[in-house]
N, C-alpha and C positions, 0 to 999 in steps of 0.2 A: 504494500500500500504506500502510495506516495505521500508527500507532505500535504497536510490539510490546507486548503486555500480558501480564504473567506474574505468577503467584503466587510470590513469592520463596521461601516455605517449601517448596512442592512442587518447585520447580525445583532447589533446593539438594540435595534428597534423592531426586530421581527416578532418579539413577544406580543406586540400590540396588534399584530395582524391576525386574521382568521387562521385557525390551525389547519384548515384545508390547504392554504397557500404555502405552508411551511416547506413541504417537500419540494415544490417547484422553485421556491426561493433558494433552497440549499443547492439544487442542481445548477440554477442560474449563476449563483455566486462562484461555484467551482469553475464554471466556464469563463466568466468575465474577469475574475480577479487575477492580478499578476501574481506569479509564484515567488515564494521566498527562496533565495539560494541557500543551500545547506551550509551549515557552519564549517569553516575551514579549520586548519590546524590538525589537532590530534583526533578530531571526530571524523568518523568514516561511515560510509553506508549511504543508502538512498532513501530510507524510510525512517520516519520518526515515531517511536512508540511513546505515547504520552503516559499511559498507565495500563496495566493489565487488568482485565475484568476478573475478579477473584472467583466468580462462579464457574469460570471455564477451566480452572486449575483442579486437577484430580491428583491427590497425593498418595504415594505409596508409603504406608505407615512405617515400614521397615527401613527404608532408605532415606525417607524425607525428600525424595526427588519426585517431581511431577511426572505422572505417567501419561498425561495428555498435554500436548503443547497448545497453548493459547495463541491465536494469531494476533498480530499487531492491531491495535484498535486506536481510534483517534478521538476518544472522549475521556474526560476526567471524571465524569459523573458515574461513580460506581454504584452497583446495586446495593442497597442497604442490607445489613444483616437481617435475615428473616426473624420476625418476632412471632411469639405464640399467638394464635388466633383465638384463644379462649377468652370468654367474656370477662372483663376486668371491672373491679369496683371503681367508682369515681371518687378517688381519694384514698385515705388510709395512710398508715405509717409503717415503715419497716426499720429495723435496727441492724446496723452493721458493726460487727465486732472488729476492733483494730488494736494494734499494739502500741500506737502512739497517736497523738492528736497534732494537727499542724500548728507550728509556731510562726509560719509565714505563708501568705497566699500569693507570693511573688515567685512564679516558677523560674525566674531568671536569676534567682539567688540560691545560695547553697541550701538554706533551710527550707526553701519552698520547692525543692526539687525531688523530695522523697515521694513514695508512692501514695501515701495517704493524703498529703497536701495536694498532689496532682488530681486525686479523685474529687476533692472539693473544688479545686480550680476548674476542672472540666464542667462542673455544674453551674458555675457563676460567671466564667469568662467565655466569650464566644471564640470560635476558631474555625479555620477553613476545613481542614481535614482532621479526622480522628483515626487512630490506628486500632482496628478491630481485630477479631480472631484471625489467625493464619496470616498475619502481616498485611491484611488488606487495608488499603486507604479508603476510608468512608467519607465522602463529601458531606459536610454538615449543612444539609439543604434548608434547615430551619434558619440558618444565618446567611448563606450565600446560595444564589440560584445556580451559579456555575463558576468554575475556576478552570481555565484552560489556556494552553499555549496557543497564541494567535500569531506568532512570528518566530522565526528560527535564527535569522542573522540580521540584527541581534535578536536574542531570545526575548520574547515579550509574553507576559502572562497577564490575563485579564480576569479580574474578580468582579462578579455581579452580585452586589449586596441585595438582600431581599427588601422589598418596600416596607417602610415603617419600622425598620430596625432601629432600636433605641435602647439606651441604658434605663435601668429601673428608675433613675432619677429624672428621666424625661428627655435628656439630650440625645439627638440622633446619632447613630453609628454610621459613619461615612468613610470615604477614601482617606479623609484626613486622619482617621484612627490608624490606618495602615502606615501612613507617612510618619506619624508620631512614634509608632513602635519601631520603625526602621531607624529613625534618628536616635531613639533610646538605645538601640543596640550598638550604634556607632559612637555614642558619647564617650568622652574621655574617662568617665568614672565607672562605666559598666562594661563587662565583657561576659561572654557566655562560655559554659563548659562545652566540651566536644559534642555531647549528646544533643545540644541544641543547634547544631549546624551553623556555627558562626561563619563558616566560609561562604555560605549562601547569602547571608545578609551583607557581607562585605562585598559581594559581587554585584549587588544591586546598583545600577547607575542612576535610576530616577523612578519616581512614582508620580503618575499624573492622574488627577481627578477628572472623571468624565461624567457626562449626563447628570450634572448638578450633584456630584458626589456619590451617586449610587453605584459607580463603577471605578475601580482602581486599576490602572494599567501600569504594570511593573516591568521595567526594562533592565536587563542584566548586561553587565560589561562583557561577560563571557558566558557561554552556556553553563547551566547548572542543573545537573540531572535530578537532584532531590528537591526541586523547587516546591513539591507538594508537602514537604516537611516544614516549610516556613509559615509564619503567621498561624501556628497551631493554637496560640493563646494570645488574645488581644486584650489589653488592660485599658481602662479609660484614660485618655491622654492627660487629663488634669491630675491623675494619681501618680503618673510617672515623672512629675516634676520633682526636683530634688527636695523641695520643702514638704511635699506630700508623700513621697515614696515610703518614709518610715511607717506610715499607717498600715501598709501591706504586711509588715512584720511585727505588728503590735496587736496581739490577740484581743485586747480590749477595744480595738477599733473594727474588728471583723463584722460585728452586727450592723454597723453603719455603712459598710462598703456597698456601692452600687453594683448591680449585676446586669450582665447582658446575656445570661443563660436562663434555663427554666427554673432555677432555684435562687434563693437568697439565704444568707446566714441569719437564722432567727435567734439563736442563742449560742453562747460559748461558755462552758464552765470548765476552767483550767483543771486538768488532771482527772476529768470525769467524762465530759461529752461535748459534742458539737451538733447542733440541730439545723438542718436545712428545711426551709419551707418553700412552697410554691411562690414563684415570682409573680405578684399580681399584675405587673405591668409588662409581662413577657410578650414579645411580638410574635413568637412562634407558636407551635402547637403546645397546648397546655399539657404538663406532665400528668401521668396517671396518678402518681402518689401525691398526697398533700405534704407529707413530712418524711424525711430520711434522717435518722439519728445515727451518729458515729459514737459508739460507746467504747471507752478505753477498757481493754482486757489485759490483765497483768501477765497471765501465763496460760498454758494449754489446759491445765486442770480447771481454771476458772472458765475458759471458753466452753469446755465440755459441760460444766454445770449450768452455764447460762443458756446453752443450746437446749439442754434437757428441760430447763424451766421455762422455755419460751421467751427468754429475755433477749435473745439474739436470733436474727433470721438469716443473716448472710455473713460469711467470714471466709477468709483464705488463710491457710496455715501450712507450714511444713509438715508433711505426714509423719506420724509417729505411731508406735504400737498401741498406746492407750487410746488415742484419737481414732485410729482405724477400728478398734474393737467397738467403740461407741457408735461409729457411723454404720458399721455392719449390723448392729443390733437395733438401731432406731429406724423404724419404717417411715418416719415423717420428715426425714431429711434426705436430700440427694447429694452426692459428692462426685466430683470429676477431677482426675489428676490433670494438671497442666504444667507446662514448663515456664518458669519465670525467666526474666532476662539476667538474673544473677548467676554469673559464671565463675567457677573456681578454676584457676590455672596454676600450673607450675611455671614460674618465670625464671629464666636463666640469666645470669649476668654474663653477657657475651664479651664484655670488655676485659675480664680478669681471668687469668689462668686458675685452675685447669679447665674451667668450663668455657673458655674462649675457643676450645677445640670442639668443632661441630660433631665429630665422631663420638665424643664422650656424651654430648647432649643427646645424640641419637641412641646411644646405649641405654641411658636412663629412661628415655621414652619407650624403648623396647622392653624394659624390665617392668615398668609400672603397668599393671593390669587395670585399665580404666573401668571396664564394666564390673570387674570383681571389686574394685574400690568402691563403686556405688553400692553394690550389694552388701559389702562387709562393714560399711561405715555405720556405726551405732547412731540411732536417732532418726534414720530415714527408713520409712516403711512405705515403699511404692512399688507397684507392679512393673513399671517400665523405666529403665534408665534413660536419661536424656544426654547421652554421650555426644560431645561436640566434635565434629569432624571437619568443620570449616571455621577459620579463625576470624572471618569478616562478616559472617551471616549468622543470624539466629537460626535455630533448628527449624526446618520446614520451609525456609524461604524459597519461593519459586525459582527454579533453575539453578539453585546453589548446588555445588558439587562437593562431596566430601573428598578431600585430598590427603587424608591421613594414611592411606595406603597400608604400609607394613606396621602401623602403630595402632591397629584396631584393638589388639589385645596383647598380652604378654608374649614375647618371643625371645627366649633366652639364647637360642642359637644365633639369631641376628645380633643380640646384645654382645655376645662373645666376639663376633666378627668386627663389630664397631669398636670394641675395646682394643682388639688387636691392631686395628688401623690407627687407633689413637696412641699406640706404643705402650700398652699396658699388658701385663701377663699375671697369671695367678701364681702365688707362692705355695709352699707346702701346706699352709693352713687354709688354702682356698681363697685368700684375699688378693685383690688386685694391687700390683705394685708397678712402679715405673721401671725404666731400664736400670736406674741406679739402685733399685730395691726399695725406694721410698714408698710407704703405704699411701694408697689413694684414699684420702680422707676429704669428705665434703661436709659442709654445714648447711642444714636446711632451716631457713628462717620461717617462723610460724607465728601468726597473731595470737597473743595471749588471751586467755579466757574466751576463746571462740571454740565452743564444744565441737562443732562439726569439723573445723580445721584441725583441732587437736586429734580427733579420732582418725582423720585421714592421714595426718603426719605420722602417726604410729604405724599405720599399715604400710605407708610408703617406705619408711625407715626399715621395717622388717623385710619388705620385698627386696630392697637394694642390698641389705646386709646378707640375706640368703644368697644373693647373686654374687657376692664377693666384694661389694663396695661399702666401705665403712662410712657411716653417716652419723653426725651429731646433730641434735635438734636444739635450736636456739629460739626461745620464746620472747616475744617483745610486744609491748602494748601496740594495739592497732594504730593509734594516732602517730606514734613514733615511727612505726614501720612505713606508713603511707606517706608521711611528710618528710622523712629524713633518710632512712635506710634504703628504701627503694629508689627514690629519685636521685639520690647522691651515689648510688652504686655501691653501697656498703653492705654487700651480701654476696653469696655465691649462687645459691638458688633458693627460691622462696615459694611458699604456698600462699597465693594472693587472690582476693576476690575482685571481680570486674563486673560492671553493669553494662551489658551489651545494648546498643541502640538498634532500633529497627532499620536504621539507615547505615549501610556499610561505609558511607563517607565519614560518618561520625566515629565508627570503630577504627577507621584508618589511623586515628590519632595514636593508637597503641603500637603502630608499626612504621609509621612514616618517619623518615630520618629527621630528627630535630633541626639539623643544619640544612635540610633540603630547601632549595630555592627554585623560583619559577624557571630559571635557566636550565634546570634539569630536564625539562620536557623537550629541549632542543638537542638532547644527546643524540649522536648518531648511533646506528645499530650496534656497532662494535663496542662503543662505550657503554651502551645500555646493558650489555651482557655482563658487565662487571657488577657483582652483587655485594661486595663488602669493601668499604673504604675505612681508613684509619680515622678514629674518632677521638676527640679530646677526652681525657679521663675525667675532667670536672664536668658533671652533667647539670649542675645547678644553673638555671638561666632565669633572668628576670621575667616576671609575669607581664605579658603585654596587655595593656588596658585599652588599646585603641584598635578596634576591629578593622578599621579602614586601612591601617598601616600606610598612612599617607607618605611616610618617608620613602616608600618604595612603590611608585605608581604602577609598576609592571607586575606587582604581586597579585595573585589571584588564586582561586581554588584552594588546594590544601596548603599553599604557602601562607594563607591567612590564619592557619591554626595558631591559637595563642600558645606561647611557650610557658611551660609550667615549672614551678620551682617548689621548694619546701614550704612556701607560704600558700600553696594552692588550697583554697577552702573547699573545693568540690570533693576531693578525695575523702575529707573528713565527713562531709555531709552525707555522702553516699556509702561510707565505709567500704570504699573500693578504689582501686587504682584507676586513674583517669587519663594517663598519658603513657608515652613510651618510656618505660623504666628499665627495660632489658639492655639498652644500649645498642639495639639492633639498628643498623643503617644499611640500606640497599638502594642504590640509585635506580636499579631496574624495578624494584617494588614501588618505590616512591613515584616513579614515572607512570607506572600502570595505574596506581591509585589516583593520581592527578587526572590521568586520561579518563578513567571510569567516572570520576566525579563530574566531568563535563560532557559526557556522552548522553544525548537525549534519546537515543534508541536503547530502550531498556535491555533487550537481549544482549546487545553488544556491550553495554555497560556491565552487566552481570558477568559476561564472559571475561572482561578485563579483570574484574574483582576475583573471579575464580582462578585466573592465571596468576594474579598476585598472590593469592592464597597458596597455590602450589609452590611458588618460590619461597614463601614464608615457611612452609612445612620442610622444605629442603634445608633451610638454615636453622630451624627449630629454636627460635628465641623464646617461645612459650609452648607449653604442652597443655591444650585445653582438656579439662577433665569432664565436667558435666554442668549443665544448667540446673540450678537448684529447682527441684520439683515443688509444687504446692498442690494442695487439695482445695478446690472451691466448694464450699458448703452452702446449700440453699434450702430453706425450709419449704416443705410442700405447700403449694398455694401461692408462693411468690414466683412471679413469672418474668421472663425476658432478661434474666441475669446471665451475661456471657463474659468470659474472660478475654480481654483484649491483649494485644501484644505490647502495648505501650506502657509507660510508667503508671497510668491510671488503673491498670489491671482490670478488675471487674467493675470499675465505676465509670468506664469511658462513655456509657450510654444510659445514665441513670434516668433520663427523661422517659425511656421506654419501660422502665420497671413498673410493675403493677401487682395487685393482689387479685387472685381469681375469685369470682363470685362463688359463694358456697365452697370455700376451700376444704380439703379433706381434714384439716386441723385448723382451729381458729388462730388467727394472727392476733396476738395479745396487745397490740399497740394502737 
């Protein structure tokens, strides 16, 4: 399919015409409109894939690969996730059990980036796309009628805001709100974590208001593949002023915040609960529920008690034996295992001997039995492991390919070959030593007081010890590990948590060379084959607070990624590594990641990411273990609760939630 060609004037006003004329106008516009030339540079191909229709993807549950290929389509309006057709009550209240209450409702700060805060934010702040199940991008048609690419060179995206869109305070929501958010992202005092696609906001050249503000036309300096991940949350422009911004992080001000979503914050009791109520001035379809309460639950035992007593209707928790027993015995709750975006990895320090040797890293990866590690780790009771075989994609991403090859499970024969290639041999005691007879000793860094990590560390140490590699375990507070030891390279190898984004461009921050510059994309083929270059030993770099990077006008794409240092607040907020801490630097990988981030043809972009992933596996800077599983628990009679892929988890579509008329068990709220 070729590039979509449209006459912008006709398309902007065609909604005013009789629907019978629409097909004729569409055909006429294709015939009479001049075509856009395809973007030059690293982008290649003749067709532009705007987005894949999620309904056309059929997944093989064993491999995570699509068994049916979806053709390229030219629309960004995806089919909404089907909702239950059962008759629902008009109103009602459900209670969600959570482990923490939000301390900020600004998703672009560290405190407002956690999953519970994201759930509340998705209910009060409007956005263009939400990320539903199976990584599908769902257009929020209650806020925007359409969001589509209308030009390729330069890339232009047009957003049509629904008529009468307004904040609960009465102010209209217009193209100006898009411009205000863009300026907010570019301000000297604000910067975004990798998961919020800072590269895309930096690549915006202009935003033009059309049709009296009901349409926003965004023009990019360079093509940006993940444009549909931008403007996922829009905050009232008067609240992002420096004088007003603190209100978003002051719980005492939450009740007075205006809303552009189906709910408003009705009450907030610190340490106890947060109550959402229907937004009486909402311009979209009224929510089914009148109230949604977020109730703080201290532990799994309390969650089980509250579920049994009917105090909690919805919750998500890491599965464990006691919870599983309760769920199997209670006929009035349903449970579904899902994969969260929380990934545990072994990260290697590729800058420091002996793990600077890739054969040694491959040997360790061959010894660690990843599926068995999942099964044997105490505290997880789940029927299916979520082993990660691609380092840039969440499990199940359409067209993603697992490049883990020989590292699917433990292979001691391969490990012995890798160790021999690394110039190690076994002594009489069965321990590996160097040519000089020095014992191969490694130190595994593990976050302190993290039960899951501690359990995994013990198993990994035993596996390596039995294979002949001596391992010492060093425990360190998570904060010190994330802000000092990892970014400063003061470790050999570590067991570290990561939060994967639905967008591979955001995950690229873990592997792109921190010294990578835009000039890298101009490498000739011979240079691009070079995969490793010498890197300075001091990794600490100043945090960049200016997303626009005006000091380098040619910088774009992944070159705009903020540099992180020990002062990075996002790693603390997420309890996860958020940047490249392994020291891995590959010009070939960085070039592919840059190229993929600018490729508007989705299959080609994903192919570039898959190729980059294959190169990453060859160099083994990290060994992905598994995405942390969760069990989504829903009381019988509560309908339309689904687990999304994004940070908002099961709260991404709360406006669709409802209580069935005459439910099998009374809802007590």
